[in-house]
C-alpha positions in Angstrom: 103.1 94.3 86.5 104.4 94.9 83.0 107.3 92.4 82.1 108.8 91.7 78.6 107.7 88.1 78.5 104.8 86.5 80.4 105.8 83.1 79.3 109.4 83.6 80.5 108.3 84.9 83.8 105.8 81.8 84.1 108.8 79.6 83.6 110.9 81.3 86.2 108.1 81.0 88.7 107.6 77.1 88.0 111.1 76.5 88.4 111.3 78.3 91.6 108.4 76.3 92.9 109.6 73.0 91.7 113.0 73.7 93.5 111.2 74.6 96.9 108.2 72.5 96.8 108.7 69.6 94.2 109.0 67.1 96.9 105.9 68.5 99.0 106.0 70.4 102.3 106.5 67.6 104.8 106.0 70.0 107.7 102.7 71.5 106.9 101.5 68.0 105.6 102.3 66.5 109.0 101.0 69.2 111.1 98.4 71.6 109.5 94.9 70.4 108.9 94.1 70.4 105.2 90.8 72.4 106.0 92.3 75.1 108.1 91.9 78.5 106.6 93.1 82.0 107.5 94.6 85.2 106.3 98.2 86.5 106.2 99.8 89.9 105.6 102.9 90.6 103.7 104.7 93.0 106.1 107.3 95.5 105.5 110.1 95.7 108.0 112.4 98.2 106.3 112.4 101.3 104.2 112.6 101.0 100.6 110.7 100.7 97.1 108.4 97.9 96.3 108.9 95.5 93.3 107.2 92.2 92.8 103.7 92.6 94.1 101.9 91.4 91.2 104.5 88.6 90.8 103.8 87.5 94.4 100.0 87.3 93.6 100.9 85.0 90.6 102.8 82.7 92.8 100.2 82.4 95.4 97.5 81.7 92.7 99.7 79.3 90.9 100.0 77.3 94.0 96.3 77.5 94.8 94.0 79.2 92.4 91.2 79.5 95.3 93.5 81.9 97.3 92.3 85.4 97.6 95.1 87.8 97.2 94.6 91.8 97.8 97.5 94.0 96.9 97.4 97.2 98.8 100.5 98.8 97.6 101.7 99.0 93.9 105.2 98.4 92.5 107.3 101.5 92.4 105.9 102.8 95.6 108.0 103.8 98.6 107.4 101.6 101.5 108.4 101.8 105.2 108.3 99.5 108.3 104.8 98.6 109.2 103.3 98.9 105.8 101.1 96.0 104.4 102.0 95.3 101.0 98.9 92.8 100.5 97.0 90.0 102.1 96.4 86.5 101.2 93.3 84.4 102.4 92.6 80.7 102.2 94.1 77.3 103.0 96.9 77.7 105.3 98.7 74.9 103.7 98.7 76.6 100.4 99.9 79.9 102.0 102.8 78.2 103.6 103.6 76.4 100.4 104.1 79.6 98.4 105.5 81.7 101.4 109.2 81.2 100.7 109.1 81.6 96.9 107.1 84.8 97.3 109.3 86.3 99.9 112.5 85.3 98.0 111.3 87.3 95.0 109.7 90.1 96.8 112.8 90.8 99.0 115.4 90.5 96.1 113.3 92.5 93.5 112.6 95.1 96.2 116.1 95.3 97.3 117.1 96.1 93.6 114.4 98.7 93.4 115.4 100.3 96.6 119.2 100.6 95.6 118.3 101.9 92.3 116.1 104.7 93.9 119.1 105.7 96.0 121.2 106.1 93.0 118.6 108.1 91.1 118.3 110.4 94.0 121.9 111.1 94.1 121.9 112.4 90.6 118.7 114.4 90.7 119.1 117.7 88.8 121.7 116.3 86.6 120.8 114.9 83.0 122.4 111.5 83.6 120.2 108.6 83.9 120.9 105.7 86.0 121.1 102.3 84.0 121.7 98.6 84.8 124.1 96.2 83.3 123.9 92.4 82.3 125.4 91.6 85.6 122.1 89.8 86.5 121.4 86.6 88.4 121.4 84.0 85.6 117.8 83.3 84.6 116.4 86.2 86.4 117.4 89.2 84.2 113.9 90.2 83.0 112.7 90.4 86.5 115.8 92.1 87.9 115.7 94.7 85.1 111.9 95.2 85.8 113.0 96.1 89.4 115.4 98.5 88.3 112.7 100.3 86.3 110.5 100.3 89.5 113.2 102.1 91.3 113.4 104.9 88.7 116.3 103.5 86.6 116.4 102.6 83.0 117.6 99.4 81.2 120.7 99.2 79.2 121.2 96.1 76.9 118.8 93.2 77.8 121.0 90.9 75.8 124.0 90.8 73.7 122.0 91.4 70.6 120.6 94.7 71.6 123.5 96.9 70.5 127.1 96.7 69.4 129.3 97.3 72.4 133.0 97.1 71.8 134.9 96.3 75.0 138.5 95.9 76.1 138.6 92.1 75.2 137.2 92.7 71.8 139.8 95.5 71.2 142.6 93.2 72.7 141.8 90.4 70.4 141.6 92.5 67.2 144.8 94.5 68.0 146.7 91.1 67.7 145.4 91.2 64.1 147.0 94.6 63.5 143.8 96.6 63.7 143.7 100.1 65.3 140.9 101.1 67.5 139.6 103.2 64.7 139.9 100.3 62.2 137.7 98.2 64.7 135.0 100.8 65.0 134.9 101.2 61.1 134.5 97.5 60.7 131.8 97.4 63.3 129.7 100.5 61.8 130.1 99.1 58.4 128.5 95.5 59.3 126.1 96.6 62.0 122.4 96.4 61.2 121.0 99.8 60.1 120.1 102.0 63.0 121.8 99.8 65.5 123.9 101.9 68.2 127.7 101.3 68.1 129.2 101.9 71.6 132.9 101.7 72.4 134.6 101.3 75.7 137.5 103.7 76.1 140.0 104.5 78.9 141.3 107.8 77.8 140.8 110.9 75.6 142.9 109.6 72.6 140.8 106.3 72.4 137.6 108.4 72.6 139.0 110.5 69.6 139.7 107.3 67.6 136.2 105.8 68.4 134.5 108.9 67.1 136.6 109.0 64.0 135.6 105.4 63.4 131.8 106.4 63.5 130.8 105.4 67.0 127.5 106.7 68.1 128.2 106.3 71.8 131.4 106.4 74.2 131.6 104.4 77.4 134.3 105.9 79.8 135.5 102.8 81.8 137.1 103.7 85.2 137.9 107.2 84.2 138.3 109.9 86.7 135.5 112.5 86.7 137.7 115.3 85.8 139.1 113.5 82.7 135.7 112.4 81.7 134.2 116.0 81.8 137.0 117.2 79.6 136.4 114.5 77.0 132.7 115.0 77.1 133.2 118.6 76.3 135.3 117.8 73.3 133.0 115.4 71.6 130.9 116.3 68.6 127.3 117.0 69.0 125.0 113.8 68.8 127.7 111.5 70.6 126.0 109.9 73.6 128.2 109.1 76.6 128.3 106.5 79.4 130.1 106.4 82.6 131.0 102.9 84.0 133.3 101.1 86.3 133.2 101.0 90.2 130.8 103.9 90.5 129.3 103.9 94.1 126.7 105.9 95.8 129.6 108.1 97.2 130.9 108.8 93.7 127.9 108.7 91.4 127.1 112.4 91.8 130.7 113.4 90.7 130.3 111.1 87.8 126.8 112.8 86.8 128.3 116.2 87.0 130.6 115.5 84.1 127.6 115.6 81.6 127.5 112.0 80.6 124.2 110.8 79.4 124.0 107.6 81.4 125.7 105.9 84.2 125.7 102.1 84.4 125.8 100.4 87.9 126.5 96.8 87.9 125.9 96.7 91.7 122.1 97.4 91.2 121.7 93.7 90.2 124.7 91.9 91.4 125.0 93.4 94.9 121.7 94.7 96.2 120.8 93.9 99.9 117.4 92.2 100.2 114.7 94.3 101.6 113.2 92.9 104.9 109.7 91.7 104.2 107.8 88.9 106.1 104.6 87.0 105.9 102.6 87.0 109.1 99.4 85.1 109.8 96.4 87.1 111.6 95.9 84.4 114.2 92.3 85.4 115.0 91.4 84.5 111.3 92.5 81.0 111.5 89.7 78.6 111.7 
C-alpha cells in the first residue's frame, strides 16, 4: 500500500485504536478465554473496488504482532459478494479488538474507491480525468485520496500549498480593494513560486477571458452549464488547462466530460461515499 506518509498513517491508526480500545474490550475480556485461537475471513457483501487491504493488515499487527494475516485480493481490484479479501489467524481476543477499526477503514476507503470507479467509467473515451477535492474527513485526507487513486481517479491539491487556486471568496475580498479579476491574477502570477500552477475559478466566459489575460495557467468552471463550458474551452489559447467543478453527479458527469475539459473535480468522492459492505466472520471449525 503506497501512501504519502507512513508516519502520518501510523498516527491515524494509533488514534483510531485508542478511540475504540483505549479502555479495553470489556466484553471479550469477560467472556473469551485468552488462549482461544481461530481464523476469521474478511467477507465482501457488495460489489465495488477494494481499498485499504494493507492498512487492515497493519491494524491487525499493531494490535497483536503474533497474528497471521493473509491478503488474497489487492487494493484497486474489483470485488463482489462472497469474495474473501483476506484471512487473519491467532488469538480471538486480538482479532476482536482490531475488528471494528479494520472494518471502519476498509468499508469507508472501499466505498470511496467504488464511487470513484463509477465516475471514471462514466467518462471513458473522453480525455477528462476524474479528480478529488479537499472535502475530506478531517485527519484522513492521505487515506481518502489514496482510495480515490485505487478507484482509478487522480488527486487534485493535497493541501492549500500545492497550487494557487483563486476562488470566489478571494475575488470578492480583493474586489473590495478595487482590483479587477485580471489584476488579481496578475498579482498572483507575479508572486507565485516559479513553476507553480495558478488556477482561477470563473462563472462565465468573460471571467475566463480576464483570468487568461492575467496569466492564469488553469481555469476552473464553477457550476457552468455544459454548453457554456464547451464554448469557453474552445476559445481558450493552447496550453491552458481546464477543470469542471460544482455539483457534478453520476448523471451529469458525461456531459461535463464531453465539453473537452481536462479534469472534473468531484467533492462527493470523499464527502459522500456509501460505505462498502464488508464483514469479519470467524470460521467456527478453526476455534480451539
